[in-house]
Structures are given as C-alpha cells and as structure tokens.
mmCIF entry with sequence, helices, sheets and N, C-alpha, C, O atoms, coordinates in Angstrom:
data_MODEL
# 
_entry.id   MODEL 
# 
_entity.id                         1 
_entity.type                       polymer 
_entity.pdbx_number_of_molecules   1 
# 
_entity_poly.entity_id                      1 
_entity_poly.type                           'polypeptide(L)' 
_entity_poly.nstd_linkage                   no 
_entity_poly.nstd_monomer                   no 
_entity_poly.pdbx_seq_one_letter_code       MESREEKWIGFGMTEQLTITPLFRRDVLLEQRISLLERLAECANEIKQIDEQLKVI 
_entity_poly.pdbx_seq_one_letter_code_can   MESREEKWIGFGMTEQLTITPLFRRDVLLEQRISLLERLAECANEIKQIDEQLKVI 
_entity_poly.pdbx_strand_id                 A 
# 
loop_
_entity_poly_seq.entity_id 
_entity_poly_seq.num 
_entity_poly_seq.mon_id 
_entity_poly_seq.hetero 
1 1  MET n 
1 2  GLU n 
1 3  SER n 
1 4  ARG n 
1 5  GLU n 
1 6  GLU n 
1 7  LYS n 
1 8  TRP n 
1 9  ILE n 
1 10 GLY n 
1 11 PHE n 
1 12 GLY n 
1 13 MET n 
1 14 THR n 
1 15 GLU n 
1 16 GLN n 
1 17 LEU n 
1 18 THR n 
1 19 ILE n 
1 20 THR n 
1 21 PRO n 
1 22 LEU n 
1 23 PHE n 
1 24 ARG n 
1 25 ARG n 
1 26 ASP n 
1 27 VAL n 
1 28 LEU n 
1 29 LEU n 
1 30 GLU n 
1 31 GLN n 
1 32 ARG n 
1 33 ILE n 
1 34 SER n 
1 35 LEU n 
1 36 LEU n 
1 37 GLU n 
1 38 ARG n 
1 39 LEU n 
1 40 ALA n 
1 41 GLU n 
1 42 CYS n 
1 43 ALA n 
1 44 ASN n 
1 45 GLU n 
1 46 ILE n 
1 47 LYS n 
1 48 GLN n 
1 49 ILE n 
1 50 ASP n 
1 51 GLU n 
1 52 GLN n 
1 53 LEU n 
1 54 LYS n 
1 55 VAL n 
1 56 ILE n 
# 
_struct_asym.id          A 
_struct_asym.entity_id   1 
# 
loop_
_struct_conf.conf_type_id 
_struct_conf.id 
_struct_conf.pdbx_PDB_helix_id 
_struct_conf.beg_label_comp_id 
_struct_conf.beg_label_asym_id 
_struct_conf.beg_label_seq_id 
_struct_conf.pdbx_beg_PDB_ins_code 
_struct_conf.end_label_comp_id 
_struct_conf.end_label_asym_id 
_struct_conf.end_label_seq_id 
_struct_conf.pdbx_end_PDB_ins_code 
_struct_conf.beg_auth_comp_id 
_struct_conf.beg_auth_asym_id 
_struct_conf.beg_auth_seq_id 
_struct_conf.end_auth_comp_id 
_struct_conf.end_auth_asym_id 
_struct_conf.end_auth_seq_id 
_struct_conf.pdbx_PDB_helix_class 
_struct_conf.details 
_struct_conf.pdbx_PDB_helix_length 
HELX_P HELX_P1 AA1 ARG A 4  ? ILE A 9  ? ARG A 4  ILE A 9  1 ? 6  
HELX_P HELX_P2 AA2 MET A 13 ? VAL A 55 ? MET A 13 VAL A 55 1 ? 43 
# 
_struct_conf_type.id          HELX_P 
_struct_conf_type.criteria    ? 
_struct_conf_type.reference   ? 
# 
loop_
_atom_site.group_PDB 
_atom_site.id 
_atom_site.type_symbol 
_atom_site.label_atom_id 
_atom_site.label_alt_id 
_atom_site.label_comp_id 
_atom_site.label_asym_id 
_atom_site.label_entity_id 
_atom_site.label_seq_id 
_atom_site.pdbx_PDB_ins_code 
_atom_site.Cartn_x 
_atom_site.Cartn_y 
_atom_site.Cartn_z 
_atom_site.occupancy 
_atom_site.B_iso_or_equiv 
_atom_site.pdbx_formal_charge 
_atom_site.auth_seq_id 
_atom_site.auth_comp_id 
_atom_site.auth_asym_id 
_atom_site.auth_atom_id 
_atom_site.pdbx_PDB_model_num 
ATOM 1   N N  . MET A 1 1  ? 106.186 146.115 117.281 1.00 0.00 ? 1  MET A N  1 
ATOM 2   C CA . MET A 1 1  ? 104.859 145.610 117.579 1.00 0.00 ? 1  MET A CA 1 
ATOM 3   C C  . MET A 1 1  ? 104.319 144.847 116.347 1.00 0.00 ? 1  MET A C  1 
ATOM 4   O O  . MET A 1 1  ? 104.528 145.258 115.206 1.00 0.00 ? 1  MET A O  1 
ATOM 5   N N  . GLU A 1 2  ? 103.639 143.758 116.605 1.00 0.00 ? 2  GLU A N  1 
ATOM 6   C CA . GLU A 1 2  ? 103.141 142.922 115.512 1.00 0.00 ? 2  GLU A CA 1 
ATOM 7   C C  . GLU A 1 2  ? 101.809 143.447 115.003 1.00 0.00 ? 2  GLU A C  1 
ATOM 8   O O  . GLU A 1 2  ? 100.984 143.959 115.759 1.00 0.00 ? 2  GLU A O  1 
ATOM 9   N N  . SER A 1 3  ? 101.628 143.303 113.699 1.00 0.00 ? 3  SER A N  1 
ATOM 10  C CA . SER A 1 3  ? 100.358 143.674 113.120 1.00 0.00 ? 3  SER A CA 1 
ATOM 11  C C  . SER A 1 3  ? 99.381  142.522 113.298 1.00 0.00 ? 3  SER A C  1 
ATOM 12  O O  . SER A 1 3  ? 99.777  141.411 113.650 1.00 0.00 ? 3  SER A O  1 
ATOM 13  N N  . ARG A 1 4  ? 98.105  142.790 113.055 1.00 0.00 ? 4  ARG A N  1 
ATOM 14  C CA . ARG A 1 4  ? 97.110  141.743 113.147 1.00 0.00 ? 4  ARG A CA 1 
ATOM 15  C C  . ARG A 1 4  ? 97.404  140.607 112.165 1.00 0.00 ? 4  ARG A C  1 
ATOM 16  O O  . ARG A 1 4  ? 97.223  139.432 112.485 1.00 0.00 ? 4  ARG A O  1 
ATOM 17  N N  . GLU A 1 5  ? 97.856  140.974 110.975 1.00 0.00 ? 5  GLU A N  1 
ATOM 18  C CA . GLU A 1 5  ? 98.132  139.964 109.956 1.00 0.00 ? 5  GLU A CA 1 
ATOM 19  C C  . GLU A 1 5  ? 99.250  139.031 110.405 1.00 0.00 ? 5  GLU A C  1 
ATOM 20  O O  . GLU A 1 5  ? 99.172  137.821 110.190 1.00 0.00 ? 5  GLU A O  1 
ATOM 21  N N  . GLU A 1 6  ? 100.297 139.588 111.032 1.00 0.00 ? 6  GLU A N  1 
ATOM 22  C CA . GLU A 1 6  ? 101.402 138.766 111.502 1.00 0.00 ? 6  GLU A CA 1 
ATOM 23  C C  . GLU A 1 6  ? 100.893 137.772 112.559 1.00 0.00 ? 6  GLU A C  1 
ATOM 24  O O  . GLU A 1 6  ? 101.254 136.596 112.520 1.00 0.00 ? 6  GLU A O  1 
ATOM 25  N N  . LYS A 1 7  ? 100.088 138.217 113.467 1.00 0.00 ? 7  LYS A N  1 
ATOM 26  C CA . LYS A 1 7  ? 99.573  137.337 114.503 1.00 0.00 ? 7  LYS A CA 1 
ATOM 27  C C  . LYS A 1 7  ? 98.692  136.255 113.884 1.00 0.00 ? 7  LYS A C  1 
ATOM 28  O O  . LYS A 1 7  ? 98.777  135.090 114.273 1.00 0.00 ? 7  LYS A O  1 
ATOM 29  N N  . TRP A 1 8  ? 97.870  136.622 112.948 1.00 0.00 ? 8  TRP A N  1 
ATOM 30  C CA . TRP A 1 8  ? 96.965  135.667 112.337 1.00 0.00 ? 8  TRP A CA 1 
ATOM 31  C C  . TRP A 1 8  ? 97.700  134.596 111.553 1.00 0.00 ? 8  TRP A C  1 
ATOM 32  O O  . TRP A 1 8  ? 97.354  133.417 111.633 1.00 0.00 ? 8  TRP A O  1 
ATOM 33  N N  . ILE A 1 9  ? 98.713  134.997 110.795 1.00 0.00 ? 9  ILE A N  1 
ATOM 34  C CA . ILE A 1 9  ? 99.459  134.046 109.960 1.00 0.00 ? 9  ILE A CA 1 
ATOM 35  C C  . ILE A 1 9  ? 100.428 133.228 110.815 1.00 0.00 ? 9  ILE A C  1 
ATOM 36  O O  . ILE A 1 9  ? 100.797 132.118 110.433 1.00 0.00 ? 9  ILE A O  1 
ATOM 37  N N  . GLY A 1 10 ? 100.838 133.755 111.950 1.00 0.00 ? 10 GLY A N  1 
ATOM 38  C CA . GLY A 1 10 ? 101.756 133.023 112.810 1.00 0.00 ? 10 GLY A CA 1 
ATOM 39  C C  . GLY A 1 10 ? 103.190 133.389 112.565 1.00 0.00 ? 10 GLY A C  1 
ATOM 40  O O  . GLY A 1 10 ? 104.083 132.645 112.970 1.00 0.00 ? 10 GLY A O  1 
ATOM 41  N N  . PHE A 1 11 ? 103.460 134.530 111.904 1.00 0.00 ? 11 PHE A N  1 
ATOM 42  C CA . PHE A 1 11 ? 104.838 134.933 111.643 1.00 0.00 ? 11 PHE A CA 1 
ATOM 43  C C  . PHE A 1 11 ? 105.378 135.886 112.663 1.00 0.00 ? 11 PHE A C  1 
ATOM 44  O O  . PHE A 1 11 ? 106.559 136.229 112.599 1.00 0.00 ? 11 PHE A O  1 
ATOM 45  N N  . GLY A 1 12 ? 104.576 136.337 113.608 1.00 0.00 ? 12 GLY A N  1 
ATOM 46  C CA . GLY A 1 12 ? 105.073 137.210 114.672 1.00 0.00 ? 12 GLY A CA 1 
ATOM 47  C C  . GLY A 1 12 ? 105.995 136.474 115.608 1.00 0.00 ? 12 GLY A C  1 
ATOM 48  O O  . GLY A 1 12 ? 105.932 135.248 115.700 1.00 0.00 ? 12 GLY A O  1 
ATOM 49  N N  . MET A 1 13 ? 106.833 137.180 116.293 1.00 0.00 ? 13 MET A N  1 
ATOM 50  C CA . MET A 1 13 ? 107.842 136.557 117.169 1.00 0.00 ? 13 MET A CA 1 
ATOM 51  C C  . MET A 1 13 ? 107.178 135.680 118.243 1.00 0.00 ? 13 MET A C  1 
ATOM 52  O O  . MET A 1 13 ? 107.581 134.533 118.434 1.00 0.00 ? 13 MET A O  1 
ATOM 53  N N  . THR A 1 14 ? 106.170 136.209 118.940 1.00 0.00 ? 14 THR A N  1 
ATOM 54  C CA . THR A 1 14 ? 105.554 135.428 120.012 1.00 0.00 ? 14 THR A CA 1 
ATOM 55  C C  . THR A 1 14 ? 104.809 134.220 119.444 1.00 0.00 ? 14 THR A C  1 
ATOM 56  O O  . THR A 1 14 ? 104.804 133.154 120.059 1.00 0.00 ? 14 THR A O  1 
ATOM 57  N N  . GLU A 1 15 ? 104.194 134.373 118.302 1.00 0.00 ? 15 GLU A N  1 
ATOM 58  C CA . GLU A 1 15 ? 103.463 133.256 117.706 1.00 0.00 ? 15 GLU A CA 1 
ATOM 59  C C  . GLU A 1 15 ? 104.430 132.149 117.313 1.00 0.00 ? 15 GLU A C  1 
ATOM 60  O O  . GLU A 1 15 ? 104.138 130.971 117.520 1.00 0.00 ? 15 GLU A O  1 
ATOM 61  N N  . GLN A 1 16 ? 105.570 132.509 116.751 1.00 0.00 ? 16 GLN A N  1 
ATOM 62  C CA . GLN A 1 16 ? 106.524 131.512 116.283 1.00 0.00 ? 16 GLN A CA 1 
ATOM 63  C C  . GLN A 1 16 ? 107.086 130.705 117.440 1.00 0.00 ? 16 GLN A C  1 
ATOM 64  O O  . GLN A 1 16 ? 107.375 129.519 117.282 1.00 0.00 ? 16 GLN A O  1 
ATOM 65  N N  . LEU A 1 17 ? 107.242 131.317 118.581 1.00 0.00 ? 17 LEU A N  1 
ATOM 66  C CA . LEU A 1 17 ? 107.758 130.596 119.753 1.00 0.00 ? 17 LEU A CA 1 
ATOM 67  C C  . LEU A 1 17 ? 106.765 129.541 120.235 1.00 0.00 ? 17 LEU A C  1 
ATOM 68  O O  . LEU A 1 17 ? 107.178 128.505 120.756 1.00 0.00 ? 17 LEU A O  1 
ATOM 69  N N  . THR A 1 18 ? 105.479 129.783 120.072 1.00 0.00 ? 18 THR A N  1 
ATOM 70  C CA . THR A 1 18 ? 104.493 128.776 120.506 1.00 0.00 ? 18 THR A CA 1 
ATOM 71  C C  . THR A 1 18 ? 104.241 127.717 119.466 1.00 0.00 ? 18 THR A C  1 
ATOM 72  O O  . THR A 1 18 ? 103.810 126.616 119.807 1.00 0.00 ? 18 THR A O  1 
ATOM 73  N N  . ILE A 1 19 ? 104.503 128.022 118.170 1.00 0.00 ? 19 ILE A N  1 
ATOM 74  C CA . ILE A 1 19 ? 104.279 127.039 117.122 1.00 0.00 ? 19 ILE A CA 1 
ATOM 75  C C  . ILE A 1 19 ? 105.248 125.875 117.245 1.00 0.00 ? 19 ILE A C  1 
ATOM 76  O O  . ILE A 1 19 ? 104.842 124.724 117.085 1.00 0.00 ? 19 ILE A O  1 
ATOM 77  N N  . THR A 1 20 ? 106.528 126.145 117.529 1.00 0.00 ? 20 THR A N  1 
ATOM 78  C CA . THR A 1 20 ? 107.545 125.085 117.582 1.00 0.00 ? 20 THR A CA 1 
ATOM 79  C C  . THR A 1 20 ? 107.222 124.026 118.653 1.00 0.00 ? 20 THR A C  1 
ATOM 80  O O  . THR A 1 20 ? 107.225 122.839 118.324 1.00 0.00 ? 20 THR A O  1 
ATOM 81  N N  . PRO A 1 21 ? 106.948 124.386 119.893 1.00 0.00 ? 21 PRO A N  1 
ATOM 82  C CA . PRO A 1 21 ? 106.601 123.353 120.881 1.00 0.00 ? 21 PRO A CA 1 
ATOM 83  C C  . PRO A 1 21 ? 105.324 122.598 120.501 1.00 0.00 ? 21 PRO A C  1 
ATOM 84  O O  . PRO A 1 21 ? 105.222 121.395 120.736 1.00 0.00 ? 21 PRO A O  1 
ATOM 85  N N  . LEU A 1 22 ? 104.361 123.296 119.919 1.00 0.00 ? 22 LEU A N  1 
ATOM 86  C CA . LEU A 1 22 ? 103.135 122.610 119.510 1.00 0.00 ? 22 LEU A CA 1 
ATOM 87  C C  . LEU A 1 22 ? 103.419 121.619 118.398 1.00 0.00 ? 22 LEU A C  1 
ATOM 88  O O  . LEU A 1 22 ? 102.877 120.514 118.390 1.00 0.00 ? 22 LEU A O  1 
ATOM 89  N N  . PHE A 1 23 ? 104.277 122.016 117.448 1.00 0.00 ? 23 PHE A N  1 
ATOM 90  C CA . PHE A 1 23 ? 104.639 121.099 116.371 1.00 0.00 ? 23 PHE A CA 1 
ATOM 91  C C  . PHE A 1 23 ? 105.386 119.894 116.938 1.00 0.00 ? 23 PHE A C  1 
ATOM 92  O O  . PHE A 1 23 ? 105.128 118.757 116.542 1.00 0.00 ? 23 PHE A O  1 
ATOM 93  N N  . ARG A 1 24 ? 106.289 120.136 117.842 1.00 0.00 ? 24 ARG A N  1 
ATOM 94  C CA . ARG A 1 24 ? 107.028 119.050 118.503 1.00 0.00 ? 24 ARG A CA 1 
ATOM 95  C C  . ARG A 1 24 ? 106.079 118.104 119.215 1.00 0.00 ? 24 ARG A C  1 
ATOM 96  O O  . ARG A 1 24 ? 106.246 116.885 119.166 1.00 0.00 ? 24 ARG A O  1 
ATOM 97  N N  . ARG A 1 25 ? 105.086 118.671 119.873 1.00 0.00 ? 25 ARG A N  1 
ATOM 98  C CA . ARG A 1 25 ? 104.102 117.853 120.582 1.00 0.00 ? 25 ARG A CA 1 
ATOM 99  C C  . ARG A 1 25 ? 103.312 116.997 119.587 1.00 0.00 ? 25 ARG A C  1 
ATOM 100 O O  . ARG A 1 25 ? 103.058 115.818 119.838 1.00 0.00 ? 25 ARG A O  1 
ATOM 101 N N  . ASP A 1 26 ? 102.923 117.600 118.451 1.00 0.00 ? 26 ASP A N  1 
ATOM 102 C CA . ASP A 1 26 ? 102.201 116.820 117.442 1.00 0.00 ? 26 ASP A CA 1 
ATOM 103 C C  . ASP A 1 26 ? 103.040 115.666 116.916 1.00 0.00 ? 26 ASP A C  1 
ATOM 104 O O  . ASP A 1 26 ? 102.526 114.568 116.702 1.00 0.00 ? 26 ASP A O  1 
ATOM 105 N N  . VAL A 1 27 ? 104.327 115.911 116.706 1.00 0.00 ? 27 VAL A N  1 
ATOM 106 C CA . VAL A 1 27 ? 105.221 114.875 116.226 1.00 0.00 ? 27 VAL A CA 1 
ATOM 107 C C  . VAL A 1 27 ? 105.317 113.738 117.239 1.00 0.00 ? 27 VAL A C  1 
ATOM 108 O O  . VAL A 1 27 ? 105.286 112.564 116.870 1.00 0.00 ? 27 VAL A O  1 
ATOM 109 N N  . LEU A 1 28 ? 105.433 114.093 118.513 1.00 0.00 ? 28 LEU A N  1 
ATOM 110 C CA . LEU A 1 28 ? 105.510 113.075 119.565 1.00 0.00 ? 28 LEU A CA 1 
ATOM 111 C C  . LEU A 1 28 ? 104.191 112.284 119.660 1.00 0.00 ? 28 LEU A C  1 
ATOM 112 O O  . LEU A 1 28 ? 104.215 111.069 119.857 1.00 0.00 ? 28 LEU A O  1 
ATOM 113 N N  . LEU A 1 29 ? 103.073 112.952 119.525 1.00 0.00 ? 29 LEU A N  1 
ATOM 114 C CA . LEU A 1 29 ? 101.789 112.266 119.563 1.00 0.00 ? 29 LEU A CA 1 
ATOM 115 C C  . LEU A 1 29 ? 101.648 111.314 118.385 1.00 0.00 ? 29 LEU A C  1 
ATOM 116 O O  . LEU A 1 29 ? 101.137 110.205 118.540 1.00 0.00 ? 29 LEU A O  1 
ATOM 117 N N  . GLU A 1 30 ? 102.100 111.742 117.203 1.00 0.00 ? 30 GLU A N  1 
ATOM 118 C CA . GLU A 1 30 ? 102.086 110.840 116.035 1.00 0.00 ? 30 GLU A CA 1 
ATOM 119 C C  . GLU A 1 30 ? 102.935 109.598 116.270 1.00 0.00 ? 30 GLU A C  1 
ATOM 120 O O  . GLU A 1 30 ? 102.534 108.486 115.925 1.00 0.00 ? 30 GLU A O  1 
ATOM 121 N N  . GLN A 1 31 ? 104.098 109.793 116.854 1.00 0.00 ? 31 GLN A N  1 
ATOM 122 C CA . GLN A 1 31 ? 105.001 108.658 117.148 1.00 0.00 ? 31 GLN A CA 1 
ATOM 123 C C  . GLN A 1 31 ? 104.345 107.735 118.171 1.00 0.00 ? 31 GLN A C  1 
ATOM 124 O O  . GLN A 1 31 ? 104.452 106.514 118.061 1.00 0.00 ? 31 GLN A O  1 
ATOM 125 N N  . ARG A 1 32 ? 103.682 108.296 119.140 1.00 0.00 ? 32 ARG A N  1 
ATOM 126 C CA . ARG A 1 32 ? 103.003 107.511 120.180 1.00 0.00 ? 32 ARG A CA 1 
ATOM 127 C C  . ARG A 1 32 ? 101.881 106.670 119.554 1.00 0.00 ? 32 ARG A C  1 
ATOM 128 O O  . ARG A 1 32 ? 101.743 105.483 119.849 1.00 0.00 ? 32 ARG A O  1 
ATOM 129 N N  . ILE A 1 33 ? 101.094 107.298 118.696 1.00 0.00 ? 33 ILE A N  1 
ATOM 130 C CA . ILE A 1 33 ? 100.004 106.582 118.041 1.00 0.00 ? 33 ILE A CA 1 
ATOM 131 C C  . ILE A 1 33 ? 100.551 105.440 117.179 1.00 0.00 ? 33 ILE A C  1 
ATOM 132 O O  . ILE A 1 33 ? 100.003 104.338 117.175 1.00 0.00 ? 33 ILE A O  1 
ATOM 133 N N  . SER A 1 34 ? 101.614 105.711 116.464 1.00 0.00 ? 34 SER A N  1 
ATOM 134 C CA . SER A 1 34 ? 102.227 104.693 115.631 1.00 0.00 ? 34 SER A CA 1 
ATOM 135 C C  . SER A 1 34 ? 102.711 103.494 116.451 1.00 0.00 ? 34 SER A C  1 
ATOM 136 O O  . SER A 1 34 ? 102.530 102.340 116.062 1.00 0.00 ? 34 SER A O  1 
ATOM 137 N N  . LEU A 1 35 ? 103.326 103.795 117.582 1.00 0.00 ? 35 LEU A N  1 
ATOM 138 C CA . LEU A 1 35 ? 103.797 102.715 118.456 1.00 0.00 ? 35 LEU A CA 1 
ATOM 139 C C  . LEU A 1 35 ? 102.621 101.931 119.042 1.00 0.00 ? 35 LEU A C  1 
ATOM 140 O O  . LEU A 1 35 ? 102.704 100.709 119.164 1.00 0.00 ? 35 LEU A O  1 
ATOM 141 N N  . LEU A 1 36 ? 101.542 102.600 119.403 1.00 0.00 ? 36 LEU A N  1 
ATOM 142 C CA . LEU A 1 36 ? 100.372 101.897 119.923 1.00 0.00 ? 36 LEU A CA 1 
ATOM 143 C C  . LEU A 1 36 ? 99.733  101.003 118.883 1.00 0.00 ? 36 LEU A C  1 
ATOM 144 O O  . LEU A 1 36 ? 99.255  99.914  119.201 1.00 0.00 ? 36 LEU A O  1 
ATOM 145 N N  . GLU A 1 37 ? 99.723  101.466 117.625 1.00 0.00 ? 37 GLU A N  1 
ATOM 146 C CA . GLU A 1 37 ? 99.196  100.637 116.550 1.00 0.00 ? 37 GLU A CA 1 
ATOM 147 C C  . GLU A 1 37 ? 100.037 99.376  116.357 1.00 0.00 ? 37 GLU A C  1 
ATOM 148 O O  . GLU A 1 37 ? 99.503  98.281  116.182 1.00 0.00 ? 37 GLU A O  1 
ATOM 149 N N  . ARG A 1 38 ? 101.362 99.547  116.392 1.00 0.00 ? 38 ARG A N  1 
ATOM 150 C CA . ARG A 1 38 ? 102.267 98.420  116.262 1.00 0.00 ? 38 ARG A CA 1 
ATOM 151 C C  . ARG A 1 38 ? 102.084 97.463  117.429 1.00 0.00 ? 38 ARG A C  1 
ATOM 152 O O  . ARG A 1 38 ? 102.110 96.247  117.242 1.00 0.00 ? 38 ARG A O  1 
ATOM 153 N N  . LEU A 1 39 ? 101.898 98.000  118.635 1.00 0.00 ? 39 LEU A N  1 
ATOM 154 C CA . LEU A 1 39 ? 101.684 97.183  119.813 1.00 0.00 ? 39 LEU A CA 1 
ATOM 155 C C  . LEU A 1 39 ? 100.383 96.368  119.676 1.00 0.00 ? 39 LEU A C  1 
ATOM 156 O O  . LEU A 1 39 ? 100.343 95.198  120.056 1.00 0.00 ? 39 LEU A O  1 
ATOM 157 N N  . ALA A 1 40 ? 99.343  96.977  119.141 1.00 0.00 ? 40 ALA A N  1 
ATOM 158 C CA . ALA A 1 40 ? 98.087  96.289  118.943 1.00 0.00 ? 40 ALA A CA 1 
ATOM 159 C C  . ALA A 1 40 ? 98.253  95.132  117.940 1.00 0.00 ? 40 ALA A C  1 
ATOM 160 O O  . ALA A 1 40 ? 97.710  94.044  118.134 1.00 0.00 ? 40 ALA A O  1 
ATOM 161 N N  . GLU A 1 41 ? 99.010  95.391  116.872 1.00 0.00 ? 41 GLU A N  1 
ATOM 162 C CA . GLU A 1 41 ? 99.290  94.325  115.903 1.00 0.00 ? 41 GLU A CA 1 
ATOM 163 C C  . GLU A 1 41 ? 100.041 93.155  116.558 1.00 0.00 ? 41 GLU A C  1 
ATOM 164 O O  . GLU A 1 41 ? 99.734  91.992  116.299 1.00 0.00 ? 41 GLU A O  1 
ATOM 165 N N  . CYS A 1 42 ? 101.008 93.469  117.391 1.00 0.00 ? 42 CYS A N  1 
ATOM 166 C CA . CYS A 1 42 ? 101.759 92.408  118.081 1.00 0.00 ? 42 CYS A CA 1 
ATOM 167 C C  . CYS A 1 42 ? 100.831 91.646  119.030 1.00 0.00 ? 42 CYS A C  1 
ATOM 168 O O  . CYS A 1 42 ? 100.899 90.420  119.119 1.00 0.00 ? 42 CYS A O  1 
ATOM 169 N N  . ALA A 1 43 ? 99.986  92.359  119.720 1.00 0.00 ? 43 ALA A N  1 
ATOM 170 C CA . ALA A 1 43 ? 99.053  91.697  120.648 1.00 0.00 ? 43 ALA A CA 1 
ATOM 171 C C  . ALA A 1 43 ? 98.130  90.744  119.891 1.00 0.00 ? 43 ALA A C  1 
ATOM 172 O O  . ALA A 1 43 ? 97.840  89.649  120.373 1.00 0.00 ? 43 ALA A O  1 
ATOM 173 N N  . ASN A 1 44 ? 97.673  91.150  118.723 1.00 0.00 ? 44 ASN A N  1 
ATOM 174 C CA . ASN A 1 44 ? 96.820  90.267  117.908 1.00 0.00 ? 44 ASN A CA 1 
ATOM 175 C C  . ASN A 1 44 ? 97.563  89.030  117.450 1.00 0.00 ? 44 ASN A C  1 
ATOM 176 O O  . ASN A 1 44 ? 97.009  87.931  117.462 1.00 0.00 ? 44 ASN A O  1 
ATOM 177 N N  . GLU A 1 45 ? 98.821  89.198  117.044 1.00 0.00 ? 45 GLU A N  1 
ATOM 178 C CA . GLU A 1 45 ? 99.630  88.045  116.652 1.00 0.00 ? 45 GLU A CA 1 
ATOM 179 C C  . GLU A 1 45 ? 99.856  87.099  117.813 1.00 0.00 ? 45 GLU A C  1 
ATOM 180 O O  . GLU A 1 45 ? 99.791  85.882  117.639 1.00 0.00 ? 45 GLU A O  1 
ATOM 181 N N  . ILE A 1 46 ? 100.117 87.630  118.981 1.00 0.00 ? 46 ILE A N  1 
ATOM 182 C CA . ILE A 1 46 ? 100.300 86.806  120.180 1.00 0.00 ? 46 ILE A CA 1 
ATOM 183 C C  . ILE A 1 46 ? 99.028  86.042  120.486 1.00 0.00 ? 46 ILE A C  1 
ATOM 184 O O  . ILE A 1 46 ? 99.072  84.859  120.824 1.00 0.00 ? 46 ILE A O  1 
ATOM 185 N N  . LYS A 1 47 ? 97.889  86.719  120.367 1.00 0.00 ? 47 LYS A N  1 
ATOM 186 C CA . LYS A 1 47 ? 96.616  86.071  120.616 1.00 0.00 ? 47 LYS A CA 1 
ATOM 187 C C  . LYS A 1 47 ? 96.382  84.928  119.651 1.00 0.00 ? 47 LYS A C  1 
ATOM 188 O O  . LYS A 1 47 ? 95.916  83.865  120.062 1.00 0.00 ? 47 LYS A O  1 
ATOM 189 N N  . GLN A 1 48 ? 96.692  85.115  118.384 1.00 0.00 ? 48 GLN A N  1 
ATOM 190 C CA . GLN A 1 48 ? 96.550  84.058  117.405 1.00 0.00 ? 48 GLN A CA 1 
ATOM 191 C C  . GLN A 1 48 ? 97.450  82.870  117.703 1.00 0.00 ? 48 GLN A C  1 
ATOM 192 O O  . GLN A 1 48 ? 97.038  81.718  117.565 1.00 0.00 ? 48 GLN A O  1 
ATOM 193 N N  . ILE A 1 49 ? 98.675  83.153  118.111 1.00 0.00 ? 49 ILE A N  1 
ATOM 194 C CA . ILE A 1 49 ? 99.612  82.083  118.464 1.00 0.00 ? 49 ILE A CA 1 
ATOM 195 C C  . ILE A 1 49 ? 99.104  81.312  119.683 1.00 0.00 ? 49 ILE A C  1 
ATOM 196 O O  . ILE A 1 49 ? 99.174  80.084  119.721 1.00 0.00 ? 49 ILE A O  1 
ATOM 197 N N  . ASP A 1 50 ? 98.595  82.038  120.674 1.00 0.00 ? 50 ASP A N  1 
ATOM 198 C CA . ASP A 1 50 ? 98.048  81.392  121.867 1.00 0.00 ? 50 ASP A CA 1 
ATOM 199 C C  . ASP A 1 50 ? 96.889  80.479  121.511 1.00 0.00 ? 50 ASP A C  1 
ATOM 200 O O  . ASP A 1 50 ? 96.775  79.386  122.066 1.00 0.00 ? 50 ASP A O  1 
ATOM 201 N N  . GLU A 1 51 ? 96.032  80.902  120.602 1.00 0.00 ? 51 GLU A N  1 
ATOM 202 C CA . GLU A 1 51 ? 94.903  80.075  120.186 1.00 0.00 ? 51 GLU A CA 1 
ATOM 203 C C  . GLU A 1 51 ? 95.385  78.833  119.445 1.00 0.00 ? 51 GLU A C  1 
ATOM 204 O O  . GLU A 1 51 ? 94.817  77.753  119.607 1.00 0.00 ? 51 GLU A O  1 
ATOM 205 N N  . GLN A 1 52 ? 96.429  78.980  118.635 1.00 0.00 ? 52 GLN A N  1 
ATOM 206 C CA . GLN A 1 52 ? 96.984  77.837  117.920 1.00 0.00 ? 52 GLN A CA 1 
ATOM 207 C C  . GLN A 1 52 ? 97.642  76.854  118.915 1.00 0.00 ? 52 GLN A C  1 
ATOM 208 O O  . GLN A 1 52 ? 97.574  75.639  118.727 1.00 0.00 ? 52 GLN A O  1 
ATOM 209 N N  . LEU A 1 53 ? 98.263  77.382  119.948 1.00 0.00 ? 53 LEU A N  1 
ATOM 210 C CA . LEU A 1 53 ? 98.898  76.509  120.958 1.00 0.00 ? 53 LEU A CA 1 
ATOM 211 C C  . LEU A 1 53 ? 97.851  75.726  121.732 1.00 0.00 ? 53 LEU A C  1 
ATOM 212 O O  . LEU A 1 53 ? 98.124  74.600  122.149 1.00 0.00 ? 53 LEU A O  1 
ATOM 213 N N  . LYS A 1 54 ? 96.689  76.270  121.934 1.00 0.00 ? 54 LYS A N  1 
ATOM 214 C CA . LYS A 1 54 ? 95.623  75.538  122.629 1.00 0.00 ? 54 LYS A CA 1 
ATOM 215 C C  . LYS A 1 54 ? 95.183  74.321  121.855 1.00 0.00 ? 54 LYS A C  1 
ATOM 216 O O  . LYS A 1 54 ? 94.826  73.301  122.443 1.00 0.00 ? 54 LYS A O  1 
ATOM 217 N N  . VAL A 1 55 ? 95.206  74.419  120.528 1.00 0.00 ? 55 VAL A N  1 
ATOM 218 C CA . VAL A 1 55 ? 94.787  73.326  119.663 1.00 0.00 ? 55 VAL A CA 1 
ATOM 219 C C  . VAL A 1 55 ? 95.779  72.174  119.660 1.00 0.00 ? 55 VAL A C  1 
ATOM 220 O O  . VAL A 1 55 ? 95.401  71.013  119.508 1.00 0.00 ? 55 VAL A O  1 
ATOM 221 N N  . ILE A 1 56 ? 97.033  72.504  119.828 1.00 0.00 ? 56 ILE A N  1 
ATOM 222 C CA . ILE A 1 56 ? 98.102  71.506  119.744 1.00 0.00 ? 56 ILE A CA 1 
ATOM 223 C C  . ILE A 1 56 ? 98.111  70.645  121.000 1.00 0.00 ? 56 ILE A C  1 
ATOM 224 O O  . ILE A 1 56 ? 98.939  69.743  121.125 1.00 0.00 ? 56 ILE A O  1 
# 
C-alpha cells in the first residue's frame, strides 16, 4: 500500500502509470503547437508572395 508521500510525489505504482501517458500527451501537444507555428509562418510567406504577384 502506498503512503501519502508516495502518492503526492508521484512515485507510487498507480501514480507512475498515469504520469507516462500524460507526459506523452504533453510531448504530442508541444509537437502539434510547433507544427501549427511553422504552418502560420508558411501561410504568412505565401500571403506576402501573393501580394507581390498582384503588383507584377
């Protein structure tokens, strides 16, 4: 049986099982955010090119 301290710190068996999927989820969310930022940068570059093409 786990002590209160083990549960609080996250070293108990049941706590450790839930930490890993949550960490994995955080990693995936970080990757998703990074990709969305890159996509926004590309969209801005495309917009600038489109504006330059209108002038030509």
